[in-house]
N, C-alpha and C positions, 0 to 999 in steps of 0.2 A: 413397157409395161400399159397395157390398154389399162383406162378405166375402171373398167368392171373389175378388172385382177387388183387395183388399186384400191377399191373400196373393198373387195376381198379380203384383202392382206389387214388396210385397216381393222375391219370388224372381226375378222381371227386373232390378229393380236391383241385387240382387249379382251377378247372371251377367255384365249390361252393366260393373259394376264390374269382374269378374275379368279379362275380356276386354279392357278397356280397359289395364290394366295386363299384359297377356299376354308384353311386350318385357322387363319388369323380373322378372317372374315365370319366364319362359326364365333370365335372366340369373343369378337366386339359386340356380339349381342348379348355373350357373359359379362359385360363390363370390363374383359380385358385388353388389351392394347399391344399391338405389335411394335414395343418400344423396349430396350434394355434396360434393366433395373437399376446400372450403373450411371455411366454414360450420357444414356439415352433418358431419364429422368433428370439429371444432373447438369446435363450440358445441351443435349438435342433440343429437349422441350422448351427449356429456359430460352436458349437463345432465338429460336423459330418465333416463341411468342414477343419475345422484346426485341427482335429486328421488324416485326408486323406492325407493332403500337411505333417504333421511330418512324419507318418508312410511310406509316398512316400519317402522321405527323408533320411529315416532309423533312425528318433530318435522317440523313443519310451518314455521316461523315464523323459523328463526335457526339457520344455520350457522357453525360455526369452520373448516369445510373448504372452504366456498366464498370461496375468494382469503384475504386475513387474517383474512376473517369479516365476514357480511352480512346482511342481512334477505333469505331466500330468498322471501318472500312477497311482498315489495314491490319488489324488485331483479329477481326472475326472474318477473315479471308477464308482463312484455313477452314471455316465452317459453311457458313451460309450467304454473307452479307455479298457474293459477288456470284452466286450458284444462279444459274439461269433455270435449274428447277424450282428454287424458291421464289425466284422473282415470278414466275408463270405462276406459282400458286399464289402467292402474295396478292396479284391481277385478278387472278377469278377468284380469290376470298373477298378481297376489296371491293369487287362490284358486286359481288353476292352479299355482302353486307349491306353495300347502298341500295340494292333494291329489295333488301330485307328477305333474302335466300337463306342466309346464315345467321346465326345469334351468337354473341359472346367471343369472337375470334380474337378478344385480347386475354381469353382465359387460356389457362395451359391444359385445361381437360379437353377443351376444343382442339387444339393440336395434337393429343395424344388420339381421338378418334379420328381426326383425319389423317393419320400417318398411315395406315393401310392403304388407302386411296391415293395419296400422294406416290406411294411406293408403287400400286397398281399401273396408275399412270405412266412414271419413267420406263418399266420393266415393258409398256405397250409400246411406248417411242425407242426404246433397245430393240426391239424385236423388227419393229418396222424398217429403223435403217440397217438393219445388219441384215435384214434380208436384201432392199437393194444391194447394199454392197459384195453378198455373195451372187447376186443375180450377174454383176460385171463381170465375175469371174465365167458368164456363161453356163450359171447352171439353172438347170430348171427351178420354174417357180416353188414346186412342193418342197424339193430338196433344199434350196434355200433359204424356205421358211425352218423345215425343221431344226437345220442347220442355226438359224437364230433362236430358235426356241432353246436348242442345247445351249447355245450363250448364254442369253440373258436370263432365264430361269436354271443357272449353275447354282449349286447349292451358296459358291461365295455370294451370290447377289443377295440372297436371304440373312445370308451374316451382317453383310454389310449394313444393308437397309435396316433390321433390326437395332444394332447395337449403336452403330455412327453411322446413319441415314446418307450423309453428305458422302461418304465413301462410293456409293452407287452409283454416283453421279460420272463417275468414272469410266463407268459399261458405255455411256453416251457418245464419249469421244474417241474411244479407240478403231471402230471401226473404220470413223472418218479419216485417221491417218492412215491404215492402212489404203483406203481408196484414195487418197491425197497422193501415195507414193506410185500407185498403179495408175493413176491419172498421166504422172510426172513419166513415167518408166513407157508407157504405150503409146501416150499422145502428146508426151511434151508439154502438157497443161498443168499448172503449179495452182491453179484457182482453189481448190479442194482442198490442196495440202496448206496452201496460205491460212484457206480457212480456218481448217481442223487447227491448226497452232494456235492461232489468234482465239478461238473459243474453247482449247484448252486451257492458255494460260490465263484468260480471262476468270475462269470458273473457278479453278484452284490450282494453286502453283504446285502444291505437294505430289498431285495424282497428275498432273502435267509432267513434272520430272521423272515420275514413274513409264508413266503413256511415251515420253521420249526416249526412255533407255529401251522399251521392247519397240519400236517404230525403227530404231536405229540399229537394233540386232534383225528386224525384218528386211530393213533397206540393203544390207551387208549379205544377206542369205539372196535377196532377190537379184542382187548384183550380178552373182554368180550361177542362179537358176533363171535362164531366159525360157519366154513361154513362146515366143516366135523371133523370128529374124527381123522383123519389123521396130524392134526396141530399140529405143535409142543408144547409144555409146554412154560409156561408164564415163567418161570425160563429160559429153552433156547432160547427165544424170546428174553430175554435180554441181556442174555450172546452173543447174538449174534447181536445186537443192538449198544451196546457197542463198542467194536474192531472195527464194520465196520463204525460206525458213526465217530469214531478217526480217523481211516483210509482215510476217505473220508476227515476231516477237514486236516490232513498231507497234502494229495496229492494237494488241493487247497488253502493251507496257501501261497503260494508264490505270488498268486493275493489277498488273505483275509486279511492277515495280514496288507500289506501297507493298504490297502484300509481302514480296520478299523481305523489304526493308523492315516491315515487320514481325517479321520470323526470325532474320538475323540481330534485332532488336531486343529476342527473349535470350532469358536465361536458365540454362538448363546445364547439369553438371555432364561432363563428355562421359558414355558408356566406355568402360575401363574393363571390363570382364573378357576372358579370354572366349573368340568367338571360333566353333568348329567348322570345318568345311563341309562334311559331311555328317548328317543324323538321321537316320531311319526313325521318323516320329510317328506315322500314320501307317494305314493302308490303304490304298487309291483306288481298290475296286470295288468295294461294298461300305466300309467306315469312317472315310475320312469328314473330316466338319470344311474344310478348304477346297479340294479337288477330288474330283471324282471322274473316271475315266469311262467312256461311254461304251457299251459294249461293240457299237457296231465301227465305234474304231479299234478296237483289236480285231474284229472280223475283214476291216477293209486292210488294215496294215500286213495279214497275213496274205491279203492277194498280191502277188510279185508284178501281175501284169497292170497293176494300176503306177506304179513307181516310172511307166515310161510318161505318164501325163506330169509335166513339171509344176502344175500347179497342187497338185495332189502331194507330191513330193517336197515340195516346200513345204506346207502345214504339217508333213508329218514329219519331217526335221525337226518343226519348231516345235513342235509339240514334245515330241521327244527329250529337248533341249529344256522344256518347261518342266519334264517330268523330274530331271536331273537335280533343275535349279529347286524343286519342292522340297527336296531333300537336303537341300544346301544352306545352315544358319548364315553362312558367308555370304552368299548369294542375298537371304533376306535381310541382312547389315546395307549390303549395295543400294537395293532399293528403296530402303529406310534413310538413304542419305549418309549411309555409313554410319548407322548408329546402333542400338538394339536390334537385333534380329527380329522382323515380323514379317508376316505372310499374307500380306495386303493385295500383293502383287497375282495372285494365282487366278485370278478372271482371265488374264491373260493366256494362261493355260488352256481355260475353258473355251476360248476364243479360236486358239488353234486348233483344240480337237474339235471343234464343231465346223471349221471351215474343213478338216480332210474330210468328217463324215459326209459334209453336202457335196464335196466336188467327186468323192470317191462311190457315192449313190450313183450321179451322175452319169458316171462313166461304169457301172457296175454289168450294164449288160454287156461291155465290149470282154469280160474276162472271161475265158474258157471255162466252160462245164466242172473239168476236173479239178482247175485250180478251185474253184467256189467250192467244192468238195471237200476237198483238203483243208480251206481256209475254215469251213462250217465244222467239221471234226476238230480242229486244232481249237479254236475259240472254246467249242463246250468242253474240249480237255482242258484248257485253262482255267477258265472259271468252276468249273469242278474240282480240279486240285486245289483252286488257292479258297474256296471257301468250305471245302473240307480243313483244311489246314487251320482255317479260321477257326471251325468248329473247337477241335481240339484246343486250339491255346488262349481264343476267346469266345468263350459261346454266349454270353451275354450280349456283344457287340454283335456275333454273326445271327442272331437271332432276332435283331430287331427288325422293324418293319420297313424301315431305309436298306438294309442288309437284305432282306428276303425280295423286296421287290426289284433290285437291283440283279437278283440273280433270276428272277422270274424273266426280266426285260432279256438277259443272255441268254435263257433258253427259248423266247419265243422269237428273239431275231435268229437263230440258229434254225429254228423248225420254219420260220416264215421263208430262208435262204433256199429249205430243201424244198419246199413248194415251189420256189421259185426254178428251179432246175427241173421241174416237169412241165413247164408251162405258165401260160397266162402272166405274162410278164409285168403287165401294167396294174392287172389288178393287186397281183399279189404286192408289188411295191406299194402301192397305194394303201394297203393295210398293213405292210411294215411301217410305213409312215405315220399312219393314225395311230396305229398300235404305241409304235416308243414314244410317240407325244404323248399320251393316255397313261401308259407306264412312268412317263418322265415327271408329268405333273402328280402323280402317287408318289414318286419319290420326293419333289418339291416338299410337301403335305407333311409324308414321316421326318423330312428332318425338321421342319419348323415345328412338330411335335415334338421328336425325341432331342434333336441339338440344340434349340431355341427355346423351348418353354418350358421343357422339363432340366436338360440340364444348364442349360443358358440363365435358368431363374426368370423368364420373360413370366413366369404365371404370378410374381410378385409385382409386375405393374398393373395395377387395377384401380380401377374409378373409386374404392374404396381407400388404396392406399396413396393415390393422388389427393384424396380429401381429410387423408390422416394427418395424427399430431405431427408426423414424421417427414409432413411434406407441404399439406397447403391446410391447414386447418382453420374453420369459421373463427373460432377462438384467439387465435392469432391474428388474424386479419383485423378483428373487431378491436382490439388495441392497437395496429399499427395504425388504423383509421383515425385512433382518437387521438394520436400523438399531435400536440400542437407545433408543429415544425415551422422554424425559423426562418425567415427570408434571408439572404438570397436561398440559398442550399445548405439545412441543416440535414445532418443523417442519424440513421437508426441503428442500433447493431444489433443484429438478428439474425442466426440462421440455425434451419431445421436440422439436426443430424449431420453435422458435417457437409450440409448441401451449402458451398459456397455463392452456389447463385439463386438464394432464395430469394434475394432484393428484386430479381427480373420476376421470378412467380409471382410475388407479393404485390409488386408494383409498388417500391421505395426505396429511396435512395441509402444505400446502405455502405457498410465497410468491407466488401469481401467480394472475390472473383475467383472463379476456377473455369483455367480455357490453357489452351496449351501453347498460344501465343498470348504474351502478357509483356507490358513496358517494364523491361531491366530494371531501368531507375528505381521505379517500385518495388520491386524484387530483392534488389539488392539493399533498399532504405529497410527493408524488412529483414533480412537475413544478415547484414554487415554491420550498416550503418547504427539502428537502432537495436538490433538483434529483438525484434520483437517475437515471441512465440506465439505459434496460433493456434496450441491447442493439439496440432496433429503436423506431425513434420510430414510433408509432399511436396513435389515441385507441381508446377502451373497453377497454384493458387497462392493465394494469401484471404486474412481474415482476421476483424478485429483491431485492436491495440494493445493486447496484452494486459487489460484491464489496469493502464497506466494512464490516470487522469489528465496530466499533462499532453499526451497524446491526443486523447478524446475531445479536449478543449481546443487544440491546436487544430483539430481536422473535422472542426462542426461535428462531432458526435452530440445531439443533442437529446438523446434517449437511448436507452438499452430494454431490450426486452428478456424476459426472464422466465422461463418455467419452474411451476413450483413444485413439481415433481424430480428434477434434477437441477437447483438453482447453481448459476454461475456467481463467482464472485463479484460484488458491485465495487463499481472504480468510487472514490473521493469524490465529493460534490454531487453525486447522484441522490436524487429522494424519490420516494415511490409516490406515484401521482394517479395509476390507474390499474386496478385489478377485473379479475373475473375468476371462476372458477379453477383454471390452470395455469394464470400466466399473473406474471405484475409487468408493469410498465416503470419506470424510472426516468425522470429529467435530470438533465448537466444542469446546475444551476452555476458555474462556472465558465460555461462556455465562451468563447474568445471571438471578435468580431470575424468577419469573413475575410476582410481584406483588413490587411496591419501594416503600418509604416514604421522604420526605424534608421536611425544613423550608427548603431552597433552593426558593423560588419564584420563576422569572424572567419577565420579562415579554416578550411574545410581539414588542409593538412595540418595546421594546429590543433583541433579536435580530435584526431585520429589515437594523439597518445592520452585521450583523457577517458575520463567514466561515461557512460552511456545515461548518468543521471546528469552529469555534466553539458552533454551533448543537448539534453532537455532542455535542461536551463537556459543554455546558449540561443535555441530557439525561441523561448517564451523570451529572454532579453533583449535580441537584437534579430540578427539571421545569420543563416551559415553560408558562406561565399567559398568560390573559388580563391586562391592563394593572392593572384594579383588584385581580388577587387576587393581585400580585407583591409581596415583602416584602425581597427582595435585587436586588442588580446585578451582573451578570455581568462579569469580569473578563478581558480577551482576551489568550491564554498565547502564542499563536502568531503569529509576523508575517510580512506578504506579503513573500516573495522573489525577485518575479518582477524587481524593478530591480538587483537583484544577479547577473542572468541577463543572459547573450549570447543573442537572437536572430535566428537568419539562414533566410534564406529557401532553399526548395531547389526545384528547378526551376521558378522563377517570380521573383517579385518580392514584398515585401511592404513598403507605406508605408503611414504613418497608417489603420490601420485596413484598409486595402485590400489582400487576398491574392491575386496574380493568378498561377496555376496556367498554365504555357505547355504544359509535357510533360505525357504521359500520367496521371500520378499527383507529387504536389510538396506542398508545405507550408512547416512550419517547424519549425526543430531549436532548441530552448531549452538552451545550454548552461548545467548545473549548475558543474559540477566535482566536486572529489572530496568524496565522502559519509562522514559520522561512521556509525559504528557503530549509534548508537540511531535512524539515518533509516532508517524499515520501509518508508513509504509517501510518495508523495505526489499533492496533490489540486491538481488543474490543473481553475481556473474559465474561463471564456471564453464571449463570445458571438458564434454563428458562423449566418452567412446567406448561402445560396449566391443571389448578385445576378440569374441567369437566372431570369425567369420561366417559361421552359422545359422546363427541366433536371429529367433523370428523377431519382427516386431513386438516391441517391449513397451512397458506403460512408465512414464516418471512420474511422480508426486511430490511435490514439496507443499507441505502444511496444506492448506485450500488448494494450490492449483495441481489443474493435472492436464498432462499432456503424453503425447505417442510418439517413439524413436521408431525410425524404419531401422530392417535390419541392412546387414553393410549389402547382402545380393540384390534389395530391392532396385529396380530402374527407375523407381520413385523418388529413392533417397537425395535429399539436397546438397549430402557432404558439407555440412556447416553444422558444426558441432561445439562452437562457440555459443554460450547462451546466457540468455538474462531473464530472471523471471522477478515477477512482481509478487509480494506476499503481505499481508497485513503485521504489521510491527509485532512481536511477542518474543516472550523470553527464549525460545527453542524454535529452531527453524531444522526440519526432519525432511531431508532427501530420501527417495526409497525410491528401488530399482529391483525386478526380480534376480533369482539366484544364477549370478555369473561374474565372469572379472570383466573391470572396468577401468578405463584412464578417466580418473576424477582429480583434476587439477585447477591452475591459473583460476584459485576462488578469489573473489573479490563483495566485500558486502558495503551499501550504501543506505542511507537511511532520509527518507523524503518528510519533511512536514508541510509542503505545499504553501509555503509563506508567498512563494514568488510568484505562483499561478495565482493566488487570491490578489495580489498587488497588481499583478498584469491586468486582470478580470475588468476591476476597477477604475485603471489609467486608461486603459484603450476605448476612442472614440469610436462610434459607428459611421464607418466612409461609407457613401452610397453608390450599392453596386447594381449591377442588371444583367442576372444570367440569363442567355437567350440560346441555348442548343452550343454551338459551334463559335458563341460568341461571349466576349465578356467584358463590360462597360463599365467604368469607374470615373466617376467625377469628384475630386478632391483640391480643397486649398490648402497648399501646402506652405502654409504659413510660419512652421517651423522649422522648415529648410529641412526634413529627412530626406534621407537619401536613397533607400530601397523603398519599395511596396512589394509585397508578398502574400501571395492565395495559396491555398489550399488545395490548388488544381494540379496535379501531377503533370511534368516536364515529359514532352517527347517533342519530336523532331515533326514538325509541321504545324505549330504555333506559329506565330506573326505579331506583333505588335507594333501601334503607331502611337505615339505620345504626342499631344497637340498638332494632330494630322503629319506629323514626319515618324516615317519608320526608323526604328530602333532593333537595338537587339535584346531578344528575348534571353532573360538571365536565369539558370539553372540554380536555386537557392533550397536551403534546407536540405540538403542531397538531393531530392527527387522533386521539385515543385517550379512554380513559375514565380518570377520576381522581376521588375523592370526597374533602372535607374529613374528617380524622379529629378524634376527641375524646382527650382524656388517659384513659389506663387501657385497659378490656377493649374492643374493638371488634368487633361481629357484624355482618357486610355482606352483604346480598344484591343483585348487579345482576340486573334482570329485563328482559326484550324482549319487545314485542308491536309487529304491523306499526304504523306511524306511526297515532295517530288510529283505532284500530282498535275501541278500546270504545266512544266515541260514536258512528262511523259503524256498529258494528254494533245499538246502541240504534235509531241512524235506520233502519237495514234491517229491524229489527222493526216499528218503527212506520209504515214504508210498507206491509209485509205488513197489519200491521192497518188501515191507511186504506183499502187496497185492499179487503181484505174487506167494510168498512164500506159501500163506495161499491156492493159487488155486492149487498150488501142490503139498500142502501135502493132502488137501482135496480128490485129484483125486488118488495119492499112498492110 
């Protein structure tokens, strides 16, 4: 391709990308953003802001601001931490900030404004790459460009880019994989395939998996559909694919292996609901929000003569395969890692359609006129019948802008076809391509308005919202900044409207996180080990400590921010220190030192039979370790009081562990009677399950404590039904749920006076600690010959520790946190973190690059 055409392609791609986003560019002037109201504002914006700040500071691997602390390279690789598009964005914005072109890139509002421009940039690159790939199929530039636009600016791109921006990156690498296969089959050159495999797994392991499924299907079809006699044999193809794939994995392993380990070290209940093989969930000619068939595709597949051209046959078969896949929840499950069905793979069908259209148009002049005429009539008939049926069955959907523009596109396609029959082939085809692009841009903007902005609630993501009390208000930040946080690493408990990544948005160390990939040790700590209720049941998140003072003090919660309009319960030991018109700030007067030592090592297995309160006390009085490390037995100090109480059903009946609520709200009252002056809090543990499989999410209240429980049909339920709730000591504990039948069993009740916490807070001395990103340095003189040091830093693979210059084992203590054995006397300790398997995989990547260069050299020789 000449330089002139390359420059023309770049300019046309950027122009089309801007026009394809015209609706959101206009909305940007109204303070509206191309960002989803749910995961977009809860994950995409906070993660980008957080990673920009971290990378700007030279922190690439670990951050104590990610929840209670976590590996950002591995746990956020599903999102942006290894994304090429994000790195390019980061470098551009970082340099722009340096030359004062950009202001406040560390603010979430900046990233909301930038979203549409990042998506325009990505789409431009997608169109350029895809045009070059289609050109390799010997397609004229005009038709290759049209195909690239149909693929890149397909509706799924805007859905991905708006709701889960990193999903759209997959559009970049799919064409490169196809080019890699073609280079091997036609020229026995594996370099593009190696590059495509490597860049795919470096960027995102999840979409690499999906793209590899596609390219496997493509390669299998390609092995049976030969374009020419010069192509290498199946044996040669296999013998090239195998080492090329291995080398691609070697090169990308430094990113892929830690990311996959982080994913496997996550905790999410398996999807156990039945999955249908086929389900006709939408209509893909006019109204689908996932996949739309271009009118040109229907016209071209009606031309029998085109099937003698093998590339057209290949992509037509591939298109039909993905139409079938579109209607198969089972295939949706396969592409989603054999989990809940998802339709994120539909961009692959758009690629197949686009390639078939580009190839078909390039051969359209070779089709006999009678065949063209029949195909045009059949296309008009198909669209007329389908649109008429649609009007009769769902008139609102078929009178939408999207459906009407698609109908116009079909009609215009047919009209241009008839004009072409009368001659002036070049002018007619140019007019067809230009008109198709213009109408397609109309479809993209109609889709943005109707499916995303209105039905997808992107209208809720506004500048006003991002500065509101529900997200990031100045009155909140005012008190956050006023908190006198203690060194080396104290935390503030605060989230806005269940947005667990609020600490990232407001730039403080918090106690909450929301991410599809989290440290499973921490999740088990919340779910089962300590049974901490987070006020809202949901996978992929944790938040706070259930207002339990012992845990707040152990894990460095120095402050708690509370809304005056909807006040939360205040843990014992917290006292108000600041307030403004809307919020109150409380300070924890019983916080424990960051690093603590002990010689009381209690067995984790032994603790399993004891109460949740006993487990908290064991962590205060010593440390919980694996069984082989234990040297002491823990004696329970509190007794279960449930047998001394009176339980009465309210609004229904309660017998043999079955609670039946017949009124709108009901439950049980647990009568305890008169309370002692030293009885501060109650810990109520119980098993609760809504017995209705169709019941929706329901609220659960226990005195001042409020939480929500998912329905049994929700794919976000935790499957954890054994709960422990802390409430202030009162004569009556009232448990309330909505009307329905529940299993309510295994009740136990313990009372806390916090004497042990106060003793520990007075006795423990501060140890010198320096926390610096992925390093934690500690110096102490172990004159009392204590056996174990424990830190409130989550345990995960990647941590290493040196004691007095010697590498020793990192201990997993208190279920999910770091510890190390001590020596008598002076101890100089350094904990260091690198992503799991980072050093060996980095070496493997270098070996992969060297082997690739050796292969290149050997082939040239």
